[in-house]
Biopython code that builds the backbone (N, CA, C, O; Angstrom):
import numpy as np
from Bio.PDB.StructureBuilder import StructureBuilder

atoms = [
    (1, "MET", "N", (32.080, -7.797, -1.606)),
    (1, "MET", "CA", (30.795, -8.226, -2.090)),
    (1, "MET", "C", (30.250, -9.035, -2.485)),
    (1, "MET", "O", (30.395, -8.950, -3.704)),
    (2, "ARG", "N", (29.440, -10.153, -2.181)),
    (2, "ARG", "CA", (29.051, -11.111, -2.427)),
    (2, "ARG", "C", (28.410, -11.414, -3.602)),
    (2, "ARG", "O", (27.441, -10.654, -3.612)),
    (3, "TRP", "N", (28.382, -12.211, -4.787)),
    (3, "TRP", "CA", (27.899, -12.132, -6.056)),
    (3, "TRP", "C", (26.512, -12.314, -5.644)),
    (3, "TRP", "O", (25.746, -11.387, -5.906)),
    (4, "ASP", "N", (26.032, -13.388, -5.021)),
    (4, "ASP", "CA", (24.439, -13.803, -4.871)),
    (4, "ASP", "C", (23.954, -12.679, -3.436)),
    (4, "ASP", "O", (23.648, -13.069, -2.309)),
    (5, "SER", "N", (24.009, -11.268, -3.908)),
    (5, "SER", "CA", (23.239, -10.055, -2.993)),
    (5, "SER", "C", (22.150, -9.295, -3.801)),
    (5, "SER", "O", (22.018, -8.966, -4.980)),
    (6, "PRO", "N", (21.324, -9.140, -2.498)),
    (6, "PRO", "CA", (20.116, -8.239, -3.264)),
    (6, "PRO", "C", (20.497, -6.897, -3.824)),
    (6, "PRO", "O", (19.916, -6.276, -4.714)),
    (7, "LEU", "N", (21.768, -6.495, -3.029)),
    (7, "LEU", "CA", (21.912, -5.132, -3.830)),
    (7, "LEU", "C", (22.658, -5.375, -5.308)),
    (7, "LEU", "O", (22.442, -4.581, -6.223)),
    (8, "LEU", "N", (23.416, -6.350, -5.458)),
    (8, "LEU", "CA", (23.757, -6.959, -6.790)),
    (8, "LEU", "C", (22.677, -6.740, -7.711)),
    (8, "LEU", "O", (22.638, -5.908, -8.618)),
    (9, "GLY", "N", (21.572, -7.799, -7.289)),
    (9, "GLY", "CA", (20.261, -7.788, -8.231)),
    (9, "GLY", "C", (19.879, -6.426, -7.758)),
    (9, "GLY", "O", (19.950, -6.729, -6.567)),
    (10, "PHE", "N", (19.727, -5.874, -7.746)),
    (10, "PHE", "CA", (19.151, -3.991, -7.322)),
    (10, "PHE", "C", (19.642, -3.446, -8.342)),
    (10, "PHE", "O", (19.000, -3.093, -9.331)),
    (11, "VAL", "N", (20.951, -3.326, -8.155)),
    (11, "VAL", "CA", (21.605, -2.540, -9.229)),
    (11, "VAL", "C", (21.482, -3.251, -10.683)),
    (11, "VAL", "O", (20.840, -2.503, -11.421)),
    (12, "LEU", "N", (21.783, -4.153, -11.186)),
    (12, "LEU", "CA", (21.602, -5.080, -12.168)),
    (12, "LEU", "C", (20.182, -4.857, -12.558)),
    (12, "LEU", "O", (19.947, -4.575, -13.733)),
    (13, "GLY", "N", (19.286, -4.946, -11.764)),
    (13, "GLY", "CA", (17.848, -4.855, -12.057)),
    (13, "GLY", "C", (17.305, -3.299, -12.578)),
    (13, "GLY", "O", (16.294, -2.982, -13.204)),
    (14, "MET", "N", (18.486, -2.449, -12.010)),
    (14, "MET", "CA", (17.876, -1.128, -12.296)),
    (14, "MET", "C", (18.565, -0.608, -13.922)),
    (14, "MET", "O", (17.924, 0.064, -14.730)),
    (15, "LEU", "N", (19.934, -1.080, -14.130)),
    (15, "LEU", "CA", (20.511, -1.326, -15.164)),
    (15, "LEU", "C", (19.711, -1.721, -16.482)),
    (15, "LEU", "O", (19.212, -1.101, -17.422)),
    (16, "ALA", "N", (19.809, -2.816, -16.167)),
    (16, "ALA", "CA", (19.052, -3.779, -17.621)),
    (16, "ALA", "C", (17.867, -2.981, -18.021)),
    (16, "ALA", "O", (17.791, -3.216, -19.226)),
    (17, "PRO", "N", (17.048, -2.299, -17.764)),
    (17, "PRO", "CA", (15.982, -1.741, -18.351)),
    (17, "PRO", "C", (16.563, -0.719, -19.267)),
    (17, "PRO", "O", (16.080, -0.425, -20.361)),
    (18, "VAL", "N", (17.608, -0.213, -18.753)),
    (18, "VAL", "CA", (18.315, 0.761, -20.144)),
    (18, "VAL", "C", (19.141, 0.333, -21.027)),
    (18, "VAL", "O", (19.603, 1.190, -21.780)),
    (19, "LEU", "N", (19.495, -0.820, -21.176)),
    (19, "LEU", "CA", (19.846, -1.755, -22.349)),
    (19, "LEU", "C", (18.565, -2.146, -22.740)),
    (19, "LEU", "O", (18.455, -2.028, -23.960)),
    (20, "GLY", "N", (17.450, -2.606, -22.152)),
    (20, "GLY", "CA", (16.221, -2.446, -23.094)),
    (20, "GLY", "C", (15.913, -1.975, -23.417)),
    (20, "GLY", "O", (15.126, -2.367, -24.278)),
    (21, "PHE", "N", (16.077, -0.313, -23.203)),
    (21, "PHE", "CA", (15.497, 1.173, -23.731)),
    (21, "PHE", "C", (16.356, 0.775, -25.262)),
    (21, "PHE", "O", (15.854, 0.484, -26.348)),
    (22, "VAL", "N", (17.596, 0.871, -24.939)),
    (22, "VAL", "CA", (18.477, 0.968, -26.359)),
    (22, "VAL", "C", (17.904, -0.237, -27.488)),
    (22, "VAL", "O", (17.864, -0.161, -28.716)),
    (23, "ALA", "N", (17.665, -0.875, -26.975)),
    (23, "ALA", "CA", (17.220, -2.236, -27.793)),
    (23, "ALA", "C", (15.887, -2.251, -28.169)),
    (23, "ALA", "O", (15.521, -2.814, -29.200)),
    (24, "TYR", "N", (15.020, -1.595, -27.307)),
    (24, "TYR", "CA", (13.695, -1.036, -28.277)),
    (24, "TYR", "C", (13.630, -0.179, -29.175)),
    (24, "TYR", "O", (12.808, -0.141, -30.091)),
    (25, "GLY", "N", (14.632, 0.670, -28.925)),
    (25, "GLY", "CA", (14.944, 2.292, -29.540)),
    (25, "GLY", "C", (15.383, 1.844, -30.915)),
    (25, "GLY", "O", (14.854, 2.258, -31.946)),
    (26, "THR", "N", (16.231, 1.103, -30.881)),
    (26, "THR", "CA", (17.032, 0.495, -32.371)),
    (26, "THR", "C", (15.992, -0.363, -33.092)),
    (26, "THR", "O", (15.899, -0.363, -34.319)),
    (27, "ILE", "N", (15.275, -1.037, -32.353)),
    (27, "ILE", "CA", (14.399, -1.673, -33.242)),
    (27, "ILE", "C", (13.334, -1.046, -33.883)),
    (27, "ILE", "O", (12.934, -1.263, -35.027)),
    (28, "TYR", "N", (12.844, -0.148, -32.958)),
    (28, "TYR", "CA", (11.868, 0.993, -33.438)),
    (28, "TYR", "C", (12.261, 1.827, -33.990)),
    (28, "TYR", "O", (11.320, 2.586, -34.221)),
    (29, "VAL", "N", (13.795, 2.463, -34.671)),
    (29, "VAL", "CA", (14.001, 3.269, -35.685)),
    (29, "VAL", "C", (14.581, 2.288, -36.526)),
    (29, "VAL", "O", (15.477, 2.842, -37.163)),
    (30, "THR", "N", (14.495, 1.135, -36.818)),
    (30, "THR", "CA", (15.213, 0.386, -37.657)),
    (30, "THR", "C", (14.146, -0.507, -38.443)),
    (30, "THR", "O", (14.105, -0.290, -39.654)),
    (31, "ALA", "N", (13.380, -1.363, -38.000)),
    (31, "ALA", "CA", (12.131, -1.717, -38.373)),
    (31, "ALA", "C", (10.652, -1.228, -38.388)),
    (31, "ALA", "O", (9.771, -1.598, -39.164)),
    (32, "ILE", "N", (10.548, -0.246, -37.291)),
    (32, "ILE", "CA", (9.389, 0.239, -37.557)),
    (32, "ILE", "C", (9.027, 1.303, -37.953)),
    (32, "ILE", "O", (7.878, 1.321, -38.394)),
    (33, "ARG", "N", (9.914, 2.784, -37.975)),
    (33, "ARG", "CA", (10.378, 3.847, -38.504)),
    (33, "ARG", "C", (11.535, 4.205, -39.002)),
    (33, "ARG", "O", (12.320, 5.026, -38.528)),
    (34, "PRO", "N", (11.644, 3.553, -40.013)),
    (34, "PRO", "CA", (13.126, 3.377, -40.891)),
    (34, "PRO", "C", (13.786, 5.015, -41.288)),
    (34, "PRO", "O", (14.942, 5.342, -41.557)),
    (35, "HIS", "N", (12.613, 5.780, -41.200)),
    (35, "HIS", "CA", (13.132, 6.876, -41.880)),
    (35, "HIS", "C", (13.469, 8.067, -40.684)),
    (35, "HIS", "O", (13.351, 9.258, -40.969)),
    (36, "HIS", "N", (13.896, 7.623, -39.326)),
    (36, "HIS", "CA", (14.042, 8.496, -37.846)),
    (36, "HIS", "C", (15.362, 7.800, -37.525)),
    (36, "HIS", "O", (15.900, 6.851, -38.094)),
    (37, "ASP", "N", (15.736, 8.495, -36.497)),
    (37, "ASP", "CA", (17.326, 7.899, -35.742)),
    (37, "ASP", "C", (16.932, 7.551, -34.776)),
    (37, "ASP", "O", (15.756, 7.676, -34.434)),
    (38, "PHE", "N", (17.867, 7.003, -34.074)),
    (38, "PHE", "CA", (17.460, 6.711, -32.416)),
    (38, "PHE", "C", (17.908, 7.954, -31.594)),
    (38, "PHE", "O", (17.962, 7.674, -30.396)),
    (39, "GLN", "N", (18.182, 9.005, -31.821)),
    (39, "GLN", "CA", (17.966, 10.789, -31.093)),
    (39, "GLN", "C", (16.703, 11.149, -31.337)),
    (39, "GLN", "O", (16.051, 11.729, -30.468)),
    (40, "TRP", "N", (16.140, 10.826, -32.661)),
    (40, "TRP", "CA", (14.599, 11.190, -32.390)),
    (40, "TRP", "C", (13.958, 10.395, -31.600)),
    (40, "TRP", "O", (13.158, 10.817, -30.766)),
    (41, "PHE", "N", (14.273, 8.963, -31.793)),
    (41, "PHE", "CA", (13.393, 7.889, -30.411)),
    (41, "PHE", "C", (13.410, 8.884, -29.215)),
    (41, "PHE", "O", (12.444, 9.447, -28.698)),
    (42, "VAL", "N", (14.894, 8.984, -28.855)),
    (42, "VAL", "CA", (15.014, 9.438, -27.258)),
    (42, "VAL", "C", (14.556, 11.134, -26.894)),
    (42, "VAL", "O", (13.872, 11.411, -25.909)),
    (43, "GLN", "N", (15.051, 12.138, -27.844)),
    (43, "GLN", "CA", (14.397, 13.303, -27.621)),
    (43, "GLN", "C", (12.829, 13.604, -27.867)),
    (43, "GLN", "O", (12.146, 14.188, -27.025)),
    (44, "GLU", "N", (12.353, 13.171, -29.042)),
    (44, "GLU", "CA", (11.204, 13.432, -29.539)),
    (44, "GLU", "C", (10.013, 12.631, -28.845)),
    (44, "GLU", "O", (9.163, 13.152, -28.123)),
    (45, "LEU", "N", (10.105, 11.004, -29.246)),
    (45, "LEU", "CA", (9.131, 10.392, -28.526)),
    (45, "LEU", "C", (9.166, 9.760, -27.170)),
    (45, "LEU", "O", (8.161, 9.275, -26.650)),
    (46, "PHE", "N", (10.614, 9.783, -26.486)),
    (46, "PHE", "CA", (10.530, 9.398, -25.309)),
    (46, "PHE", "C", (10.204, 11.139, -24.489)),
    (46, "PHE", "O", (9.188, 11.323, -23.819)),
    (47, "LEU", "N", (11.068, 12.048, -24.676)),
    (47, "LEU", "CA", (11.565, 13.039, -23.620)),
    (47, "LEU", "C", (10.114, 13.871, -23.900)),
    (47, "LEU", "O", (9.317, 14.245, -23.040)),
    (48, "GLY", "N", (10.012, 14.051, -25.407)),
    (48, "GLY", "CA", (8.797, 15.009, -25.715)),
    (48, "GLY", "C", (7.851, 14.916, -25.762)),
    (48, "GLY", "O", (7.211, 15.893, -26.151)),
    (49, "THR", "N", (7.079, 13.571, -25.364)),
    (49, "THR", "CA", (5.892, 12.874, -25.343)),
    (49, "THR", "C", (5.440, 11.825, -23.826)),
    (49, "THR", "O", (5.459, 10.640, -23.493)),
    (50, "PRO", "N", (5.101, 13.016, -23.321)),
    (50, "PRO", "CA", (4.749, 12.316, -21.754)),
    (50, "PRO", "C", (3.873, 11.141, -21.798)),
    (50, "PRO", "O", (4.029, 10.268, -20.944)),
    (51, "VAL", "N", (2.882, 11.010, -22.784)),
    (51, "VAL", "CA", (2.155, 9.888, -22.635)),
    (51, "VAL", "C", (2.985, 8.795, -23.010)),
    (51, "VAL", "O", (2.564, 7.774, -22.467)),
    (52, "PHE", "N", (3.802, 8.622, -23.582)),
    (52, "PHE", "CA", (4.585, 7.379, -24.331)),
    (52, "PHE", "C", (5.529, 6.918, -23.177)),
    (52, "PHE", "O", (5.564, 5.697, -23.018)),
    (53, "ARG", "N", (6.186, 7.560, -22.466)),
    (53, "ARG", "CA", (6.956, 7.481, -21.394)),
    (53, "ARG", "C", (6.838, 6.091, -20.626)),
    (53, "ARG", "O", (7.633, 5.156, -20.723)),
    (54, "PRO", "N", (5.859, 6.134, -19.959)),
    (54, "PRO", "CA", (5.479, 4.997, -19.129)),
    (54, "PRO", "C", (5.167, 3.610, -19.992)),
    (54, "PRO", "O", (5.125, 2.507, -19.446)),
    (55, "ARG", "N", (4.956, 3.815, -21.401)),
    (55, "ARG", "CA", (4.540, 2.509, -22.064)),
    (55, "ARG", "C", (6.135, 2.300, -22.377)),
    (55, "ARG", "O", (6.563, 1.233, -21.938)),
    (56, "VAL", "N", (7.087, 3.116, -23.052)),
    (56, "VAL", "CA", (8.583, 2.755, -23.146)),
    (56, "VAL", "C", (9.178, 1.889, -21.902)),
    (56, "VAL", "O", (9.777, 0.815, -21.945)),
    (57, "VAL", "N", (8.867, 2.595, -20.917)),
    (57, "VAL", "CA", (9.458, 2.002, -19.471)),
    (57, "VAL", "C", (8.839, 0.600, -19.319)),
    (57, "VAL", "O", (9.511, -0.342, -18.898)),
    (58, "SER", "N", (8.076, 0.528, -19.526)),
    (58, "SER", "CA", (7.494, -0.837, -19.251)),
    (58, "SER", "C", (7.527, -1.938, -20.461)),
    (58, "SER", "O", (7.116, -3.088, -20.307)),
    (59, "LEU", "N", (8.062, -1.441, -21.668)),
    (59, "LEU", "CA", (8.738, -2.341, -22.535)),
    (59, "LEU", "C", (10.047, -2.447, -22.332)),
    (59, "LEU", "O", (10.583, -3.537, -22.532)),
    (60, "SER", "N", (10.685, -1.509, -21.964)),
    (60, "SER", "CA", (11.964, -1.890, -21.495)),
    (60, "SER", "C", (12.535, -2.756, -20.219)),
    (60, "SER", "O", (13.705, -3.015, -19.939)),
    (61, "LEU", "N", (11.160, -3.166, -19.447)),
    (61, "LEU", "CA", (11.439, -4.056, -18.250)),
    (61, "LEU", "C", (11.077, -5.279, -18.887)),
    (61, "LEU", "O", (10.989, -6.192, -18.066)),
    (62, "ILE", "N", (10.805, -5.663, -20.213)),
    (62, "ILE", "CA", (11.149, -6.802, -20.594)),
    (62, "ILE", "C", (12.982, -7.491, -20.251)),
    (62, "ILE", "O", (13.184, -8.673, -19.971)),
    (63, "ALA", "N", (13.829, -6.690, -20.339)),
    (63, "ALA", "CA", (15.011, -6.690, -19.963)),
    (63, "ALA", "C", (15.255, -7.728, -18.705)),
    (63, "ALA", "O", (15.891, -8.770, -18.550)),
    (64, "ASP", "N", (14.357, -6.839, -17.841)),
    (64, "ASP", "CA", (14.308, -7.256, -16.605)),
    (64, "ASP", "C", (14.137, -8.836, -16.402)),
    (64, "ASP", "O", (14.916, -9.599, -15.831)),
    (65, "ALA", "N", (12.835, -9.146, -17.060)),
    (65, "ALA", "CA", (12.518, -10.652, -16.934)),
    (65, "ALA", "C", (13.937, -11.805, -17.141)),
    (65, "ALA", "O", (14.385, -12.703, -16.428)),
    (66, "PHE", "N", (14.331, -11.248, -18.475)),
    (66, "PHE", "CA", (15.517, -11.980, -18.869)),
    (66, "PHE", "C", (16.625, -11.893, -17.665)),
    (66, "PHE", "O", (16.888, -12.896, -17.002)),
    (67, "LEU", "N", (16.992, -11.160, -17.524)),
    (67, "LEU", "CA", (18.051, -10.898, -16.053)),
    (67, "LEU", "C", (17.448, -11.821, -14.987)),
    (67, "LEU", "O", (18.123, -12.778, -14.607)),
    (68, "PHE", "N", (16.412, -11.639, -14.554)),
    (68, "PHE", "CA", (15.911, -12.727, -13.413)),
    (68, "PHE", "C", (16.127, -13.964, -13.508)),
    (68, "PHE", "O", (16.841, -14.605, -12.736)),
    (69, "PHE", "N", (15.308, -14.564, -14.816)),
    (69, "PHE", "CA", (15.571, -15.889, -15.095)),
    (69, "PHE", "C", (17.104, -16.454, -15.551)),
    (69, "PHE", "O", (17.302, -17.618, -15.202)),
    (70, "LEU", "N", (17.938, -15.965, -16.096)),
    (70, "LEU", "CA", (19.258, -16.110, -16.242)),
    (70, "LEU", "C", (20.042, -16.229, -14.660)),
    (70, "LEU", "O", (20.762, -17.170, -14.327)),
    (71, "LEU", "N", (19.685, -14.971, -13.758)),
    (71, "LEU", "CA", (20.148, -15.198, -12.445)),
    (71, "LEU", "C", (19.180, -16.433, -11.735)),
    (71, "LEU", "O", (19.710, -16.804, -10.688)),
    (72, "ASP", "N", (18.048, -17.079, -11.996)),
    (72, "ASP", "CA", (17.746, -18.144, -11.779)),
    (72, "ASP", "C", (18.116, -19.544, -12.030)),
    (72, "ASP", "O", (17.770, -20.523, -11.369)),
    (73, "ARG", "N", (18.929, -19.507, -13.163)),
    (73, "ARG", "CA", (19.509, -20.267, -14.150)),
    (73, "ARG", "C", (20.883, -20.411, -13.261)),
    (73, "ARG", "O", (21.187, -21.580, -13.022)),
    (74, "MET", "N", (21.504, -19.699, -12.889)),
    (74, "MET", "CA", (22.697, -19.615, -12.164)),
    (74, "MET", "C", (22.630, -19.808, -10.336)),
    (74, "MET", "O", (23.521, -19.889, -9.490)),
    (75, "GLY", "N", (21.006, -19.831, -10.249)),
    (75, "GLY", "CA", (21.083, -20.230, -8.647)),
    (75, "GLY", "C", (21.319, -19.091, -7.637)),
    (75, "GLY", "O", (21.658, -19.415, -6.499)),
    (76, "MET", "N", (21.216, -18.176, -7.853)),
    (76, "MET", "CA", (21.244, -16.993, -7.471)),
    (76, "MET", "C", (19.989, -16.127, -6.966)),
    (76, "MET", "O", (19.731, -15.050, -7.505)),
    (77, "GLN", "N", (19.324, -16.570, -6.052)),
    (77, "GLN", "CA", (18.048, -16.072, -5.416)),
    (77, "GLN", "C", (18.148, -15.322, -4.837)),
    (77, "GLN", "O", (17.199, -14.584, -5.103)),
    (78, "ARG", "N", (18.972, -14.707, -3.771)),
    (78, "ARG", "CA", (19.299, -13.385, -3.434)),
    (78, "ARG", "C", (19.291, -12.450, -4.815)),
    (78, "ARG", "O", (18.329, -11.724, -5.065)),
    (79, "ALA", "N", (19.949, -12.500, -5.309)),
    (79, "ALA", "CA", (20.242, -11.759, -6.269)),
    (79, "ALA", "C", (18.936, -11.635, -6.770)),
    (79, "ALA", "O", (18.660, -10.444, -6.909)),
    (80, "MET", "N", (17.853, -12.523, -7.157)),
    (80, "MET", "CA", (16.439, -12.125, -8.204)),
    (80, "MET", "C", (15.798, -11.263, -6.835)),
    (80, "MET", "O", (15.413, -10.110, -7.033)),
    (81, "ARG", "N", (15.739, -11.616, -6.010)),
    (81, "ARG", "CA", (14.960, -10.370, -4.739)),
    (81, "ARG", "C", (15.055, -9.043, -5.032)),
    (81, "ARG", "O", (14.171, -8.193, -5.138)),
    (82, "GLY", "N", (16.760, -8.942, -5.201)),
    (82, "GLY", "CA", (17.007, -7.241, -5.744)),
    (82, "GLY", "C", (16.234, -6.830, -7.126)),
    (82, "GLY", "O", (15.657, -5.751, -7.260)),
    (83, "VAL", "N", (16.302, -7.830, -8.122)),
    (83, "VAL", "CA", (16.224, -7.478, -9.333)),
    (83, "VAL", "C", (14.413, -7.329, -9.307)),
    (83, "VAL", "O", (13.914, -6.588, -10.154)),
    (84, "ILE", "N", (13.475, -8.071, -8.295)),
    (84, "ILE", "CA", (12.022, -7.976, -8.169)),
    (84, "ILE", "C", (11.961, -6.678, -7.518)),
    (84, "ILE", "O", (11.075, -5.890, -7.849)),
    (85, "LEU", "N", (13.051, -6.292, -6.376)),
    (85, "LEU", "CA", (12.841, -5.080, -5.752)),
    (85, "LEU", "C", (12.919, -3.846, -7.005)),
    (85, "LEU", "O", (12.068, -2.982, -7.217)),
    (86, "ALA", "N", (13.669, -3.972, -7.432)),
    (86, "ALA", "CA", (13.885, -3.042, -8.861)),
    (86, "ALA", "C", (12.722, -3.082, -9.727)),
    (86, "ALA", "O", (12.422, -1.974, -10.171)),
    (87, "MET", "N", (11.981, -4.045, -10.095)),
    (87, "MET", "CA", (10.707, -3.834, -11.045)),
    (87, "MET", "C", (9.691, -3.361, -10.121)),
    (87, "MET", "O", (8.712, -2.843, -10.659)),
    (88, "LEU", "N", (9.700, -3.429, -8.665)),
    (88, "LEU", "CA", (8.987, -3.075, -8.329)),
    (88, "LEU", "C", (8.878, -1.293, -8.239)),
    (88, "LEU", "O", (7.848, -0.620, -8.280)),
    (89, "VAL", "N", (10.208, -0.850, -8.115)),
    (89, "VAL", "CA", (10.800, 0.896, -8.366)),
    (89, "VAL", "C", (10.131, 0.869, -9.354)),
    (89, "VAL", "O", (9.030, 1.417, -9.388)),
    (90, "TYR", "N", (10.608, 0.274, -10.300)),
    (90, "TYR", "CA", (10.023, 0.836, -11.931)),
    (90, "TYR", "C", (8.548, 0.878, -12.319)),
    (90, "TYR", "O", (7.949, 1.731, -12.974)),
    (91, "GLY", "N", (8.037, -0.431, -11.667)),
    (91, "GLY", "CA", (6.387, -0.043, -11.453)),
    (91, "GLY", "C", (5.634, 1.111, -10.722)),
    (91, "GLY", "O", (4.566, 1.614, -11.071)),
    (92, "ALA", "N", (6.362, 1.418, -9.693)),
    (92, "ALA", "CA", (5.918, 2.347, -9.074)),
    (92, "ALA", "C", (5.657, 3.626, -9.745)),
    (92, "ALA", "O", (4.702, 4.399, -9.659)),
    (93, "TYR", "N", (7.056, 3.670, -10.639)),
    (93, "TYR", "CA", (7.169, 5.033, -11.586)),
    (93, "TYR", "C", (5.988, 5.091, -12.736)),
    (93, "TYR", "O", (5.487, 6.137, -13.149)),
    (94, "ILE", "N", (5.679, 3.900, -13.127)),
    (94, "ILE", "CA", (5.074, 3.836, -14.406)),
    (94, "ILE", "C", (3.695, 3.782, -13.588)),
    (94, "ILE", "O", (3.051, 4.648, -14.181)),
    (95, "VAL", "N", (3.022, 3.380, -12.779)),
    (95, "VAL", "CA", (1.780, 3.502, -12.025)),
    (95, "VAL", "C", (1.612, 5.517, -11.892)),
    (95, "VAL", "O", (0.689, 6.132, -12.426)),
    (96, "ILE", "N", (2.719, 6.168, -11.084)),
    (96, "ILE", "CA", (2.580, 7.119, -10.852)),
    (96, "ILE", "C", (2.522, 8.332, -12.274)),
    (96, "ILE", "O", (1.730, 9.273, -12.227)),
    (97, "ALA", "N", (3.716, 8.077, -13.794)),
    (97, "ALA", "CA", (3.451, 8.483, -14.806)),
    (97, "ALA", "C", (2.286, 8.218, -15.432)),
    (97, "ALA", "O", (2.048, 8.997, -16.355)),
    (98, "LEU", "N", (1.425, 7.321, -15.225)),
    (98, "LEU", "CA", (0.356, 6.681, -15.783)),
    (98, "LEU", "C", (-0.682, 7.808, -15.484)),
    (98, "LEU", "O", (-1.217, 8.530, -16.325)),
    (99, "GLY", "N", (-0.903, 7.833, -13.890)),
    (99, "GLY", "CA", (-1.535, 8.779, -13.123)),
    (99, "GLY", "C", (-1.429, 9.750, -13.895)),
    (99, "GLY", "O", (-2.280, 9.777, -14.784)),
    (100, "SER", "N", (-0.342, 10.952, -13.879)),
    (100, "SER", "CA", (-0.394, 12.354, -14.163)),
    (100, "SER", "C", (-0.502, 12.374, -15.589)),
    (100, "SER", "O", (-0.586, 13.515, -16.042)),
    (101, "SER", "N", (-0.528, 11.358, -16.514)),
    (101, "SER", "CA", (-0.483, 11.738, -17.821)),
    (101, "SER", "C", (-2.493, 11.547, -18.198)),
    (101, "SER", "O", (-3.206, 12.221, -18.941)),
    (102, "LEU", "N", (-2.789, 10.512, -17.428)),
    (102, "LEU", "CA", (-4.501, 10.891, -17.300)),
    (102, "LEU", "C", (-5.107, 12.240, -16.692)),
    (102, "LEU", "O", (-6.118, 12.805, -17.110)),
    (103, "LEU", "N", (-4.095, 12.757, -15.356)),
    (103, "LEU", "CA", (-4.667, 14.162, -15.050)),
    (103, "LEU", "C", (-4.433, 15.352, -16.053)),
    (103, "LEU", "O", (-5.121, 16.372, -16.006)),
    (104, "GLU", "N", (-3.535, 15.182, -16.858)),
    (104, "GLU", "CA", (-3.341, 16.243, -17.863)),
    (104, "GLU", "C", (-3.852, 15.975, -19.278)),
    (104, "GLU", "O", (-3.753, 15.065, -20.102)),
    (105, "PRO", "N", (-4.697, 17.686, -19.160)),
    (105, "PRO", "CA", (-5.660, 17.862, -20.340)),
    (105, "PRO", "C", (-5.206, 17.973, -21.816)),
    (105, "PRO", "O", (-6.040, 18.113, -22.710)),
]
sb = StructureBuilder()
sb.init_structure("model")
sb.init_model(0)
sb.init_chain("A")
sb.init_seg("    ")
for serial, (resi, resn, name, xyz) in enumerate(atoms, 1):
    if name == "N":
        sb.init_residue(resn, " ", resi, " ")
    sb.init_atom(name, np.array(xyz, "f"), 0.0, 1.0, " ", f" {name:<3s}", serial, name[0])
structure = sb.get_structure()
């Protein structure tokens, strides 16, 4: 497998928001709500509150932006296309999740 491939960019683009989620959750429970822990962030805030899921996922996508510009610095344009595709997949999820949360009473 070549390093500059759309498949590698897609895989990295799908995994980078997971690291962004962990980073955002860590910042949230240490700086914003220090009386809670990371397990509370995942269980109660993210999984327990459907309204917050698309918002947290969209904030986690900032990690993909960092990955995109890192790949640009390295001259890996084909892998950048995979990252864009991964961002579009996450974007479709966000739009669908926002639409379904608006329909709930």
